[in-house]
C-alpha positions as CSV (number, residue, x, y, z in Angstrom):
1,M,-33.1,17.8,-8.8
2,Q,-33.8,20.5,-11.1
3,A,-31.1,19.1,-13.8
4,E,-33.4,15.6,-13.7
5,L,-36.7,17.4,-14.2
6,I,-35.1,19.3,-17.3
7,K,-33.4,15.9,-18.4
8,A,-37.0,14.5,-18.2
9,Q,-38.6,17.0,-20.1
10,L,-36.1,17.0,-23.1
11,L,-36.8,13.2,-23.2
12,R,-40.2,13.9,-23.5
13,H,-39.7,16.4,-26.5
14,L,-36.8,14.5,-28.2
15,K,-39.1,11.3,-28.3
16,G,-41.9,13.4,-29.9
17,G,-45.5,13.5,-28.7
18,E,-45.3,16.6,-26.7
19,A,-46.3,19.1,-29.5
20,F,-46.1,16.8,-32.4
21,M,-46.8,13.5,-33.2
22,P,-43.6,10.9,-33.0
23,V,-41.8,10.5,-36.1
24,E,-42.3,6.6,-35.8
25,D,-45.9,7.1,-35.9
26,L,-45.6,9.1,-39.3
27,L,-43.0,6.6,-40.9
28,D,-45.4,3.5,-40.2
29,K,-48.1,5.4,-42.5
30,V,-45.5,5.8,-45.4
31,R,-44.9,3.3,-48.1
32,Y,-41.5,2.9,-49.3
33,K,-42.5,3.2,-53.0
34,R,-43.7,6.7,-52.4
35,I,-40.9,8.2,-50.6
36,G,-38.9,9.3,-53.3
37,E,-41.6,11.3,-54.9
38,R,-41.6,15.0,-54.7
39,P,-45.1,16.8,-54.6
40,V,-45.9,19.3,-57.1
41,G,-43.9,22.9,-56.0
42,L,-42.0,21.1,-53.6
43,P,-37.8,20.6,-54.0
44,Y,-37.7,17.6,-52.1
45,S,-39.2,14.3,-51.4
46,F,-40.1,12.3,-48.1
47,Y,-36.9,10.3,-48.2
48,E,-34.5,13.7,-48.6
49,V,-36.1,15.5,-45.7
50,F,-35.9,12.3,-43.5
51,Y,-32.2,11.7,-44.4
52,H,-31.5,15.3,-43.6
53,M,-33.1,14.8,-40.4
54,F,-31.0,11.4,-39.9
55,Y,-27.8,13.3,-40.8
56,A,-28.0,16.4,-38.7
57,Q,-29.3,14.4,-35.9
58,R,-25.9,12.3,-36.2
59,D,-24.2,15.4,-36.6
60,L,-25.3,16.8,-33.2
61,L,-24.8,13.6,-31.7
62,D,-21.2,13.3,-32.7
63,F,-20.5,16.6,-31.9
64,C,-21.3,15.7,-28.3
65,T,-20.3,12.4,-27.9
66,A,-17.5,11.1,-30.7
67,E,-13.9,10.7,-29.7
68,S,-13.4,12.5,-33.0
69,Y,-15.1,15.1,-35.2
70,K,-15.0,16.5,-38.4
71,T,-17.5,19.3,-39.2
72,P,-19.4,18.4,-42.4
73,S,-19.4,20.5,-45.3
74,W,-23.0,22.3,-45.4
75,P,-25.0,21.8,-47.2
76,K,-23.5,18.9,-49.5
77,D,-23.1,16.3,-46.6
78,Y,-26.5,17.1,-44.9
79,W,-28.9,16.6,-47.8
80,S,-29.0,13.1,-50.0
81,S,-27.8,13.2,-53.4
82,E,-30.7,10.9,-54.5
83,K,-34.7,11.4,-54.4
84,T,-35.0,7.9,-52.8
85,A,-33.5,4.9,-51.2
86,E,-32.0,2.7,-53.8
87,T,-33.6,-0.4,-52.2
88,K,-36.2,-1.2,-49.4
89,E,-33.2,-2.4,-47.3
90,D,-31.6,0.7,-47.6
91,W,-34.8,2.5,-46.5
92,Q,-35.1,0.4,-43.4
93,A,-31.4,0.6,-42.6
94,L,-31.8,4.6,-42.7
95,K,-34.7,4.5,-40.3
96,Q,-33.1,2.2,-38.0
97,D,-30.3,4.4,-37.7
98,F,-32.1,7.3,-37.1
99,F,-33.4,5.5,-34.1
100,K,-30.2,4.2,-33.0
101,D,-28.9,7.6,-33.0
102,R,-32.0,9.0,-30.9
103,N,-31.4,6.1,-28.5
104,A,-27.8,7.3,-28.2
105,L,-28.9,10.9,-27.5
106,V,-31.5,9.5,-24.9
107,A,-28.7,7.3,-23.1
108,F,-26.4,10.5,-23.3
109,I,-29.1,12.5,-21.8
110,E,-30.2,10.2,-19.1
111,N,-26.3,9.8,-17.9
112,P,-26.1,11.3,-14.7
113,E,-22.4,12.7,-15.8
114,T,-24.0,14.8,-18.6
115,D,-24.0,18.2,-17.4
116,L,-26.6,20.1,-19.7
117,L,-24.7,23.4,-19.2
118,G,-21.2,21.7,-19.7
119,I,-19.8,22.5,-23.1
120,A,-20.3,19.9,-25.9
121,K,-17.5,17.7,-26.4
122,H,-16.3,19.3,-29.6
123,G,-17.8,22.7,-28.6
124,E,-15.8,26.0,-28.1
125,K,-18.7,27.8,-26.5
126,Q,-21.8,25.5,-27.2
127,Q,-23.3,23.9,-24.1
128,I,-24.9,20.7,-24.2
129,L,-28.1,22.0,-23.5
130,R,-28.0,24.1,-26.7
131,E,-27.3,21.0,-28.7
132,L,-29.8,18.9,-27.7
133,M,-32.4,21.9,-28.1
134,L,-31.4,22.1,-31.6
135,A,-31.8,18.4,-32.2
136,I,-35.3,18.6,-30.7
137,E,-35.9,21.9,-32.9
138,H,-34.7,20.7,-36.0
139,N,-36.2,17.2,-35.7
140,A,-39.7,19.0,-35.0
141,Y,-39.6,21.4,-37.8
142,H,-38.5,18.7,-40.5
143,L,-41.3,16.4,-39.0
144,G,-43.6,18.9,-39.9
145,Q,-42.5,19.1,-43.5
146,L,-42.6,15.2,-43.6
147,V,-46.5,15.8,-42.5
148,I,-47.0,18.0,-45.2
149,I,-45.3,16.1,-47.9
150,A,-47.2,12.8,-46.5
151,R,-50.5,14.9,-46.9
152,L,-49.8,16.2,-50.3
153,L,-48.9,12.6,-51.3
154,G,-52.3,11.4,-50.2
155,L,-50.6,9.1,-47.3
156,H,-51.8,11.1,-44.1
């Protein structure tokens, strides 16, 4: 019973809306033509931060669930080499992939066989709960950055 309550809380935080806005609400407010702009004084664009969120979330998902796993190179693999998506379709695909991976994390949490205190599939000591909390914290942190970027661009 306790594990079910913890899983339910993790799901609420993963989807957003507990202490921060859901990422999909912000993405709906940002127009494609502005995602590559870097506000004055910031070293990254909306696209670059969102790409980083996607990549880190995918890495954590793979670390916990993939049949095979190779540790990505930090920071090279975690950040886009481009300031923006090449096309509007690429931007849409990135957003879809982010939510597909988040849905996979949701399914992983909801799976009755997922033991939150168990070791992640490719971990040595890293518990599944740690990895899920890391995904939630990381997404929340960078969502805050996305809100700031959107505000600096006059989009939110």
